[in-house]
C-alpha positions as CSV (number, residue, x, y, z in Angstrom):
1,M,0.0,0.0,0.1
2,K,2.7,2.5,1.1
3,R,4.7,1.3,-2.1
4,R,1.6,2.1,-4.5
5,T,1.2,5.4,-2.7
6,L,4.7,6.5,-3.3
7,L,4.4,5.4,-7.0
8,Q,1.2,7.5,-7.4
9,A,3.3,10.3,-5.8
10,S,6.3,10.3,-7.8
11,P,5.0,12.3,-10.7
12,L,3.9,15.0,-8.4
13,L,7.1,15.2,-6.7
14,L,9.1,15.1,-10.0
15,G,7.1,17.9,-11.4
16,L,7.5,19.9,-7.9
17,G,11.4,19.1,-8.6
18,N,11.3,20.5,-11.9
19,A,9.4,23.7,-10.8
20,Q,11.8,24.4,-8.3
21,A,14.8,24.0,-10.6
22,Q,13.1,26.6,-13.0
23,A,12.4,28.9,-10.4
24,A,16.0,29.0,-9.1
25,Y,17.2,29.1,-12.9
26,P,20.2,30.3,-13.3
27,N,22.0,28.5,-10.5
28,K,25.2,27.2,-12.4
29,T,27.5,28.3,-15.3
30,I,25.6,28.5,-18.5
31,R,27.5,27.2,-21.8
32,Y,27.1,29.5,-24.6
33,I,28.3,27.9,-28.0
34,V,29.6,30.1,-30.6
35,P,29.4,27.9,-33.8
36,V,32.8,29.5,-35.3
37,A,36.4,29.6,-34.4
38,A,37.7,31.8,-31.9
39,G,38.4,35.6,-33.5
40,G,36.3,37.3,-36.0
41,G,32.9,39.5,-35.7
42,S,30.7,36.4,-34.7
43,D,33.2,35.5,-31.8
44,M,33.0,39.4,-30.9
45,V,29.4,39.5,-30.5
46,G,29.1,36.3,-28.6
47,R,31.8,37.4,-26.0
48,A,30.5,41.1,-25.9
49,L,27.1,39.5,-25.2
50,C,28.1,36.9,-22.5
51,E,30.2,39.3,-20.6
52,R,26.9,41.5,-19.9
53,W,24.6,38.9,-19.9
54,A,26.6,37.1,-17.0
55,K,26.1,40.3,-14.8
56,V,22.3,40.6,-15.4
57,L,21.7,37.1,-14.7
58,G,23.9,36.9,-11.6
59,Q,25.6,33.9,-13.2
60,S,28.7,32.8,-15.2
61,V,27.9,32.7,-19.2
62,V,30.9,31.0,-20.9
63,V,31.6,31.0,-24.5
64,D,32.3,27.7,-26.0
65,N,33.9,28.0,-29.5
66,I,32.7,25.0,-31.8
67,G,33.8,25.6,-35.5
68,G,33.7,23.1,-38.1
69,G,31.2,22.2,-41.1
70,G,30.0,25.6,-41.3
71,G,28.1,25.4,-37.9
72,V,26.9,22.0,-38.1
73,I,28.9,20.5,-35.2
74,A,27.9,23.3,-33.0
75,S,24.4,23.0,-34.1
76,Q,24.3,19.3,-33.3
77,N,25.7,19.6,-29.8
78,T,23.0,22.2,-29.0
79,A,20.5,20.2,-30.3
80,R,21.3,16.9,-28.3
81,A,22.0,19.1,-25.0
82,P,19.4,18.9,-22.2
83,A,16.6,21.3,-22.5
84,D,17.4,23.0,-19.0
85,G,18.7,26.3,-20.2
86,Y,22.5,25.8,-19.5
87,T,23.1,25.1,-23.1
88,L,22.6,27.7,-25.3
89,M,23.8,28.7,-29.1
90,Q,24.4,31.8,-31.2
91,G,22.4,30.7,-34.2
92,Y,22.7,32.8,-37.3
93,V,21.9,33.2,-40.9
94,A,24.2,30.1,-41.8
95,T,22.9,27.8,-39.2
96,H,19.3,28.4,-39.5
97,G,19.0,30.1,-43.0
98,T,21.4,29.5,-46.0
99,A,22.9,26.0,-44.8
100,P,19.5,24.3,-44.2
101,A,18.3,25.7,-47.7
102,T,21.0,24.4,-49.8
103,R,22.1,21.0,-48.2
104,K,21.0,18.0,-45.9
105,L,22.0,18.5,-42.5
106,P,21.9,16.4,-39.4
107,Y,19.5,18.8,-37.5
108,D,16.2,20.3,-38.3
109,A,16.6,24.2,-38.2
110,E,13.1,24.6,-36.7
111,K,12.2,21.6,-34.9
112,D,15.5,20.9,-33.1
113,F,15.8,24.3,-31.1
114,T,14.0,26.8,-29.0
115,P,14.2,30.4,-30.0
116,I,15.2,32.5,-27.3
117,G,15.8,36.2,-29.1
118,M,17.5,38.1,-31.9
119,I,20.6,39.9,-31.2
120,G,21.2,42.0,-34.4
121,T,21.7,42.2,-38.1
122,T,24.3,43.6,-40.4
123,P,23.7,44.3,-44.1
124,N,25.4,42.7,-47.1
125,V,27.0,45.2,-49.5
126,L,26.9,45.4,-53.5
127,C,30.6,46.1,-54.2
128,I,32.1,46.4,-57.5
129,N,35.8,46.8,-58.7
130,T,36.8,50.4,-59.2
131,S,38.0,49.8,-62.6
132,L,34.3,49.2,-63.8
133,P,32.6,52.6,-65.3
134,S,29.4,52.2,-63.3
135,Q,29.4,55.1,-60.5
136,N,25.9,54.1,-59.4
137,F,23.5,51.3,-58.9
138,N,21.5,52.0,-62.1
139,A,24.6,52.4,-64.4
140,F,25.8,49.1,-63.0
141,L,22.8,47.4,-63.8
142,D,22.7,48.8,-67.4
143,Y,26.4,47.7,-67.6
144,V,25.3,44.1,-66.2
145,K,22.8,43.7,-68.5
146,Q,24.8,45.1,-71.6
147,N,27.6,42.3,-71.0
148,P,25.7,38.9,-69.9
149,G,28.2,36.5,-68.7
150,R,31.0,38.8,-68.7
151,L,31.2,39.5,-65.2
152,S,31.9,37.3,-62.3
153,Y,31.3,37.7,-58.7
154,G,33.3,36.3,-55.7
155,S,31.7,34.6,-52.4
156,A,32.9,33.5,-49.3
157,G,32.0,30.0,-50.3
158,A,29.1,27.7,-52.2
159,G,26.1,28.3,-50.2
160,S,27.1,31.4,-48.2
161,L,24.9,34.4,-47.7
162,T,27.4,35.9,-49.8
163,H,26.6,33.5,-52.6
164,L,22.9,33.3,-52.2
165,A,22.7,37.4,-51.9
166,A,24.4,37.5,-55.5
167,E,21.9,34.8,-56.6
168,L,18.8,36.4,-55.4
169,F,20.2,39.8,-57.3
170,K,20.6,37.7,-60.5
171,L,16.9,36.3,-60.0
172,Q,15.4,39.6,-59.2
173,T,17.3,41.6,-62.1
174,N,16.9,38.7,-64.9
175,S,20.7,39.0,-65.2
176,F,23.7,36.5,-65.7
177,M,26.9,36.6,-64.1
178,V,29.7,33.8,-63.2
179,H,30.1,32.6,-59.5
180,I,33.7,32.2,-58.3
181,P,33.4,30.4,-54.8
182,Y,36.5,31.3,-52.5
183,R,37.4,29.7,-49.0
184,G,36.4,32.7,-47.0
185,I,35.5,36.2,-47.4
186,A,39.2,37.8,-47.3
187,P,40.6,35.9,-50.4
188,A,37.4,36.8,-52.2
189,I,37.9,40.7,-51.2
190,T,41.4,40.6,-52.2
191,D,40.4,39.3,-55.8
192,L,37.8,41.9,-55.9
193,I,40.1,44.6,-55.2
194,G,42.5,43.2,-58.0
195,G,40.2,43.0,-60.5
196,Q,39.7,39.3,-60.9
197,T,36.3,39.5,-60.0
198,Q,34.2,42.2,-60.9
199,L,31.4,42.2,-58.0
200,M,30.5,40.8,-54.6
201,F,27.9,41.0,-51.6
202,P,30.1,41.0,-48.6
203,G,29.1,41.8,-45.1
204,L,29.4,45.6,-44.5
205,A,31.9,45.0,-41.4
206,A,34.6,43.0,-43.9
207,A,33.9,45.4,-46.5
208,L,33.8,48.9,-44.7
209,P,37.5,49.5,-44.3
210,H,37.9,48.9,-48.3
211,I,35.0,51.1,-49.0
212,R,36.5,53.8,-46.9
213,S,40.1,53.5,-48.6
214,G,38.3,53.8,-51.8
215,R,39.6,50.1,-53.1
216,I,36.1,49.1,-53.6
217,R,33.0,51.0,-54.8
218,A,29.7,50.3,-52.8
219,L,26.4,50.9,-54.7
220,A,23.8,49.5,-52.4
221,V,23.1,47.7,-49.0
222,T,20.6,45.0,-48.0
223,G,18.1,45.3,-45.6
224,T,14.8,47.7,-45.2
225,K,16.7,50.8,-44.2
226,R,19.9,52.6,-44.7
227,H,22.9,51.7,-42.7
228,P,24.0,54.4,-40.1
229,Q,27.8,53.7,-41.0
230,V,27.2,54.2,-44.8
231,K,24.1,56.8,-44.7
232,D,24.8,57.7,-48.2
233,I,24.4,54.3,-49.8
234,P,21.0,53.4,-50.9
235,T,19.1,50.1,-50.0
236,L,18.4,47.6,-52.7
237,E,14.9,48.1,-51.9
238,E,15.2,51.8,-53.0
239,M,16.7,50.9,-56.1
240,G,13.4,48.7,-57.0
241,L,14.4,45.4,-55.7
242,K,11.5,44.8,-53.3
243,G,12.0,42.4,-50.8
244,F,15.6,42.5,-51.0
245,D,16.2,41.9,-47.1
246,A,19.2,39.6,-47.0
247,Q,21.2,40.2,-44.0
248,Q,23.6,38.3,-41.8
249,W,21.8,38.1,-38.4
250,Y,22.6,36.9,-35.2
251,G,20.1,35.2,-32.5
252,V,20.3,32.7,-29.4
253,V,18.9,29.4,-29.5
254,G,18.7,26.5,-27.3
255,P,17.6,23.1,-27.3
256,A,14.0,22.0,-28.3
257,N,11.6,22.0,-25.8
258,M,12.9,24.5,-23.1
259,P,10.5,25.0,-20.5
260,A,8.6,28.5,-21.0
261,P,9.7,30.1,-17.6
262,I,13.5,29.7,-18.5
263,V,12.9,31.1,-21.9
264,K,11.3,34.1,-20.4
265,V,14.0,34.8,-17.9
266,L,16.5,34.5,-21.0
267,N,14.6,36.7,-23.2
268,D,13.9,39.3,-20.4
269,S,17.6,39.4,-19.6
270,L,18.7,39.4,-23.1
271,L,16.6,42.5,-23.9
272,S,18.0,44.2,-20.7
273,V,21.5,43.5,-22.1
274,L,20.4,44.8,-25.9
275,A,19.1,48.3,-24.0
276,Q,22.6,49.1,-22.5
277,P,24.3,52.0,-24.7
278,D,27.8,50.6,-24.3
279,F,26.7,47.2,-26.0
280,K,25.3,48.9,-28.7
281,E,28.3,51.0,-29.2
282,K,30.4,47.7,-28.9
283,L,28.6,46.0,-31.8
284,S,28.6,49.0,-34.0
285,S,32.4,48.2,-34.6
286,E,31.2,45.4,-36.4
287,A,28.5,47.3,-38.4
288,V,25.6,45.2,-36.2
289,E,22.2,47.0,-35.6
290,L,20.5,45.7,-32.6
291,M,17.1,44.3,-33.2
292,P,15.4,43.0,-29.7
293,M,12.8,40.5,-30.4
294,R,10.4,38.2,-28.4
295,P,10.9,34.5,-28.7
296,A,7.7,34.2,-31.0
297,E,9.0,37.2,-33.0
298,F,12.2,35.8,-33.5
299,A,10.9,32.4,-34.3
300,A,8.8,34.0,-37.0
301,Y,11.8,35.7,-38.3
302,M,13.9,32.6,-38.7
303,K,11.1,30.7,-40.4
304,A,10.7,33.4,-42.7
305,D,14.5,33.5,-43.7
306,L,14.9,29.9,-43.8
307,A,11.7,30.0,-46.6
308,R,13.5,32.6,-48.5
309,W,16.5,30.9,-49.2
310,T,14.9,27.5,-49.8
311,Q,12.7,29.2,-52.4
312,L,16.0,30.9,-53.9
313,A,17.7,27.7,-53.6
314,K,15.0,25.6,-55.6
315,A,14.6,28.3,-58.3
316,R,18.4,28.5,-58.9
317,N,19.0,24.7,-58.6
318,I,21.4,25.0,-55.8
319,Q,21.9,21.7,-54.1
320,L,25.3,21.3,-52.3
321,D,25.2,17.5,-51.2
322,S,25.6,16.2,-55.0
């Protein structure tokens, strides 16, 4: 009789234990996975966030850099972790947008994660070699149309945002240019400057020093509004390419099925960090504009971004598994 009573009480006790654990959250170190090697813009964003987030949460938040596979290894680690709020990941456009749109992955970008909140976005910028005669977007588009197949564009690699942004440009302008993939953004920009390629869609942070030095010419930025660091450069939307909102974005996700109370603690504290003026100033060095979102809003953003790149990959027959 006592044993039966204990068994009947066990689920209730377990539920009470879980509720107490959630109420005490966080009570130990949080692991924050950044899906790239240490150094570079994405890592800086993660470290700047965790330094301030730890103070708001009153608990250590430790960055764990897991590079490799374009974020696949980090994403697998996160998806397989306990959904207790002590393993989080800095999801971004590659892990939850361009990669799942262009190749088969060992994780589901939507079902295997819990959206916590957006951090911010940075636009890509249409840049051309300075030897081209075009001084503005419209002149360049005319030049492209008059020289089909004679221009080539570089990218940071097949399936990267720099690749797909150019393919979206080709689709929306009904133009034809040759893709030259590189192993990373740096060599691609080097060849753009040297004239081996004629155009590119690098992220603004990577392109900005070369734009300011005059070594490449910027014609337009992606996104819905002009960027404060390059206020004189119009958006592609302004230039008539409606819906051209392709941007590098950074956000926070955790394993699927995280408890709602823990998600709320994390989102509330994340929004508190994003409201700090010094954090905004820090991320401006990487041309990141903060974009606070609640979990449901962030989930909708990621879903729409994945749908956009999936549709483009099908339209341009971009499938990188073969």
